C-alpha positions as CSV (number, residue, x, y, z in Angstrom):
1,M,6.2,-36.2,51.3
2,S,4.8,-33.6,53.6
3,V,6.5,-30.3,54.4
4,F,7.4,-31.6,57.9
5,D,8.8,-34.9,56.4
6,L,11.0,-32.9,53.9
7,I,12.4,-30.7,56.7
8,K,13.0,-33.7,59.0
9,E,14.8,-35.6,56.3
10,A,16.9,-32.6,55.3
11,L,17.9,-32.0,58.9
12,R,18.8,-35.7,59.2
13,I,21.1,-35.5,56.2
14,A,22.7,-32.3,57.6
15,R,23.3,-33.8,61.0
16,T,24.6,-37.2,60.0
17,H,26.7,-36.3,56.9
18,K,29.4,-34.0,58.1
19,S,31.4,-34.4,54.9
20,L,28.7,-32.1,53.3
21,W,29.2,-29.3,55.8
22,L,31.9,-27.5,53.8
23,F,29.8,-27.6,50.7
24,G,26.7,-26.5,52.6
25,F,28.7,-23.6,54.1
26,L,29.8,-22.5,50.6
27,A,26.3,-22.8,49.3
28,G,24.9,-21.1,52.4
29,L,27.1,-18.1,51.7
30,G,25.2,-17.6,48.5
31,G,25.6,-14.0,47.4
32,G,26.7,-12.8,50.8
33,F,29.9,-11.4,49.5
34,N,29.7,-7.7,48.7
35,F,32.3,-6.6,46.3
36,G,31.1,-3.0,46.2
37,G,33.0,-0.3,48.0
38,G,31.9,1.1,51.3
39,G,31.1,4.7,50.7
40,G,31.8,5.8,54.3
41,G,35.5,5.1,54.3
42,Q,38.3,7.7,54.3
43,P,39.6,8.8,51.0
44,A,42.8,7.2,49.7
45,P,46.0,9.1,50.4
46,D,46.5,9.9,46.7
47,A,43.0,11.4,46.5
48,V,43.7,13.5,49.5
49,A,46.9,14.8,48.0
50,G,45.1,15.5,44.7
51,V,47.2,13.0,42.8
52,S,45.8,10.6,40.3
53,P,45.9,6.9,41.4
54,D,48.7,4.8,40.1
55,P,47.4,2.9,37.0
56,A,49.5,-0.1,37.9
57,R,47.9,-0.3,41.3
58,V,44.4,0.1,39.9
59,V,45.0,-2.7,37.4
60,L,46.4,-4.9,40.2
61,V,43.3,-4.2,42.4
62,I,41.0,-5.0,39.5
63,I,42.8,-8.3,38.7
64,V,42.8,-9.4,42.3
65,A,39.0,-8.5,42.6
66,L,38.2,-10.5,39.4
67,A,40.3,-13.4,40.6
68,V,38.4,-13.4,44.0
69,I,35.0,-13.2,42.2
70,A,36.0,-16.1,39.8
71,V,37.1,-18.3,42.7
72,F,33.9,-17.6,44.6
73,V,31.8,-18.4,41.6
74,V,33.6,-21.7,40.9
75,L,33.3,-22.7,44.6
76,K,29.7,-21.7,44.8
77,F,28.6,-23.9,41.8
78,L,31.0,-26.6,42.8
79,A,29.4,-26.8,46.2
80,T,25.9,-26.8,44.6
81,G,26.8,-29.8,42.4
82,A,28.5,-31.6,45.3
83,L,25.4,-31.1,47.5
84,I,23.0,-32.4,44.9
85,E,25.0,-35.6,44.4
86,G,25.7,-35.9,48.1
87,V,22.0,-35.6,49.1
88,K,21.1,-38.2,46.5
89,R,23.5,-40.7,48.0
90,A,22.5,-39.8,51.6
91,R,18.8,-40.3,50.8
92,S,19.6,-43.9,49.8
93,N,21.7,-44.4,52.9
94,G,24.9,-43.9,51.0
95,S,27.8,-41.6,51.7
96,M,30.2,-39.2,49.9
97,S,33.6,-38.2,51.2
98,M,34.8,-34.7,50.9
99,R,37.2,-35.7,48.2
100,E,34.4,-37.3,46.2
101,G,32.3,-34.2,46.7
102,F,35.0,-32.0,45.2
103,R,35.3,-34.4,42.3
104,E,31.6,-34.4,41.7
105,G,31.3,-30.7,42.1
106,W,34.2,-30.0,39.8
107,A,32.5,-32.2,37.1
108,H,29.3,-30.3,37.2
109,W,30.1,-26.7,38.2
110,G,30.4,-25.6,34.6
111,V,26.9,-26.8,33.5
112,L,25.4,-25.3,36.7
113,F,27.2,-22.0,35.9
114,R,25.8,-22.0,32.3
115,V,22.3,-22.8,33.7
116,A,22.5,-19.8,36.0
117,L,23.7,-17.6,33.1
118,L,20.8,-18.6,30.9
119,Y,18.3,-17.8,33.7
120,L,19.9,-14.5,34.6
121,P,18.4,-12.5,31.6
122,L,14.9,-13.9,32.5
123,Y,15.2,-12.6,36.1
124,L,16.7,-9.2,35.0
125,G,14.3,-8.8,32.1
126,S,11.3,-9.6,34.3
127,V,12.3,-7.1,37.0
128,L,13.1,-4.4,34.4
129,V,9.8,-4.9,32.6
130,L,7.7,-4.8,35.8
131,G,9.7,-2.0,37.4
132,G,9.9,0.0,34.2
133,G,6.1,-0.3,33.5
134,C,5.4,0.9,37.0
135,A,7.7,3.9,36.6
136,L,6.1,4.8,33.3
137,V,2.6,4.7,34.9
138,F,3.8,6.8,37.8
139,R,5.1,9.5,35.4
140,A,2.2,9.4,33.0
141,A,-0.8,9.0,35.2
142,G,0.3,10.1,38.7
143,T,0.7,8.4,42.1
144,P,-2.7,6.7,42.4
145,A,-2.4,4.9,39.1
146,G,1.2,4.1,39.9
147,V,0.2,2.5,43.2
148,V,-2.3,0.4,41.3
149,A,0.3,-0.6,38.7
150,A,2.7,-1.5,41.5
151,G,0.1,-3.7,43.1
152,I,-0.6,-5.4,39.8
153,A,3.2,-5.8,39.2
154,V,3.5,-7.6,42.6
155,L,0.6,-9.9,41.9
156,V,2.1,-10.8,38.5
157,G,5.8,-10.6,39.3
158,V,6.0,-12.6,42.5
159,P,4.3,-15.8,41.1
160,W,6.4,-15.5,37.9
161,L,9.7,-15.0,39.8
162,L,8.9,-18.0,42.1
163,T,8.1,-20.1,39.0
164,L,11.5,-19.1,37.5
165,Y,13.2,-20.1,40.8
166,M,11.4,-23.5,40.8
167,W,12.2,-24.0,37.2
168,Q,15.9,-23.3,37.8
169,A,16.0,-25.5,40.9
170,F,14.7,-28.5,38.9
171,A,17.0,-27.7,35.9
172,E,20.0,-27.8,38.2
173,R,19.1,-31.2,39.5
174,M,18.5,-32.6,36.1
175,A,21.8,-31.2,34.9
176,V,23.7,-33.0,37.7
177,L,21.7,-36.2,38.4
178,E,20.9,-36.9,34.7
179,N,24.2,-35.5,33.2
180,R,22.2,-33.2,30.9
181,R,23.5,-30.1,29.1
182,A,22.3,-26.7,30.2
183,L,19.8,-26.1,27.5
184,D,18.5,-29.7,27.6
185,A,18.1,-29.5,31.4
186,I,16.2,-26.2,31.2
187,A,13.9,-27.6,28.5
188,K,13.2,-30.8,30.4
189,A,12.7,-28.9,33.7
190,R,10.0,-26.8,32.0
191,L,8.2,-29.9,31.0
192,F,8.7,-31.4,34.4
193,L,7.4,-28.4,36.2
194,H,4.2,-28.4,34.1
195,G,1.4,-29.7,36.3
196,R,3.7,-29.7,39.4
197,L,3.5,-26.1,40.5
198,Q,1.7,-27.1,43.7
199,S,4.6,-29.6,44.5
200,G,7.1,-26.9,43.7
201,L,5.3,-24.5,46.1
202,K,5.4,-27.1,48.8
203,L,9.2,-27.4,48.3
204,L,9.5,-23.6,48.5
205,V,7.6,-23.6,51.8
206,A,9.6,-26.4,53.2
207,A,12.9,-24.8,52.3
208,F,11.8,-21.5,53.8
209,L,10.5,-23.0,57.0
210,G,13.6,-25.2,57.3
211,V,16.0,-22.2,56.9
212,L,13.8,-20.2,59.3
213,L,14.0,-23.0,61.9
214,I,17.8,-23.2,61.6
215,S,18.1,-19.4,61.8
216,V,16.0,-19.2,65.0
217,C,18.0,-22.1,66.6
218,A,21.3,-20.5,65.6
219,F,20.2,-17.1,67.1
220,L,19.2,-18.8,70.3
221,V,22.7,-20.4,70.6
222,I,24.9,-17.7,69.1
223,A,23.3,-14.7,70.9
224,P,24.2,-15.8,74.4
225,V,27.7,-16.8,73.3
226,A,28.2,-13.4,71.6
227,G,27.1,-11.7,74.9
228,I,29.7,-13.7,76.8
229,V,32.4,-12.8,74.2
230,V,31.6,-9.1,74.5
231,A,31.6,-9.3,78.3
232,S,34.9,-11.1,78.3
233,G,36.5,-8.0,76.7
234,A,36.2,-6.3,80.1
235,L,38.3,-9.1,81.7
236,W,40.7,-10.1,79.0
237,G,40.8,-7.1,76.8
238,F,40.1,-6.8,73.1
239,V,42.6,-9.4,72.0
240,G,41.2,-11.9,74.5
241,A,37.6,-11.3,73.3
242,I,38.7,-11.8,69.7
243,G,40.4,-15.1,70.6
244,L,37.3,-16.3,72.4
245,G,35.1,-15.3,69.6
246,A,37.3,-17.1,67.1
247,L,37.0,-20.3,69.2
248,T,33.3,-20.1,69.7
249,L,31.4,-17.8,67.3
250,V,33.2,-18.8,64.1
251,P,32.5,-22.6,64.5
252,L,28.9,-21.9,65.4
253,A,28.4,-19.6,62.4
254,F,30.1,-22.2,60.2
255,V,27.7,-24.9,61.3
256,A,24.7,-22.6,61.0
257,L,25.6,-21.7,57.4
258,A,26.4,-25.3,56.6
259,F,23.0,-26.5,57.8
260,T,21.3,-23.6,55.9
261,G,23.0,-24.6,52.6
262,I,22.3,-28.3,53.1
263,M,18.7,-27.7,54.1
264,T,17.9,-25.7,50.9
265,S,19.7,-28.1,48.6
266,S,18.3,-31.2,50.3
267,V,14.6,-30.1,50.1
268,W,14.8,-29.6,46.4
269,T,16.8,-32.7,45.6
270,I,14.6,-34.9,47.8
271,G,11.5,-33.4,46.3
272,Y,12.7,-33.9,42.8
273,L,13.7,-37.5,43.4
274,A,10.4,-38.2,45.1
275,Q,8.6,-36.9,42.0
276,V,10.7,-38.9,39.6
277,E,10.1,-42.1,41.6
278,Q,6.4,-41.8,41.5
């Protein structure tokens, strides 16, 4: 399939299978949540008064934060599994209800989580090796040599990181569609990717262009609506503008994120299945 055909098919699935929208939204959020603190806020009352924070309150905040992170992680991988299975069915003109999606996602979120954990050291190690090497060259040989080292690191690092991304994307689909364990899926994906780097790059381009297309369309729709919402504040006040924004901007943002998540997952799942069927 060409890049255009991949994008067209992914958009068709996103448009006609609304039961996948929630999973696409959760997948589209990705790592969008920022659990770090904002440094520009006012100090807490206890800090102003010079009093140590209450240990019980600190423990409670930590527990709540960990619970939120855990729920988000489960939902993220649950949505990933549901989308892979849902796109497979949609490609063969089948369908999947939201209940079936949750069941499929719940069945596979654990293996997808383990796959991600196994790839995490590879990503972090690659960045640390490349970044650390550049830093050592900067300190030992000066700026000109450091700039050269940084250029070499980019030339080596970008293809390697993209290869890791493709490897993981195929491993996820093997884990879900073929019910493989994490290590088995990773090993099979490495063999599958061998000789298919060009096809993987085509899927990368298709996913990027598809998301870019959705982002541009979303901006063209949301920007005028946002302007109307802001202007309505002069007529209806702050509360009225918030209400209008909740009725208009929130659904539009939800659909845009849903299409983004479905687009990315669909391109890789369609591309993988097309390769397998050859």
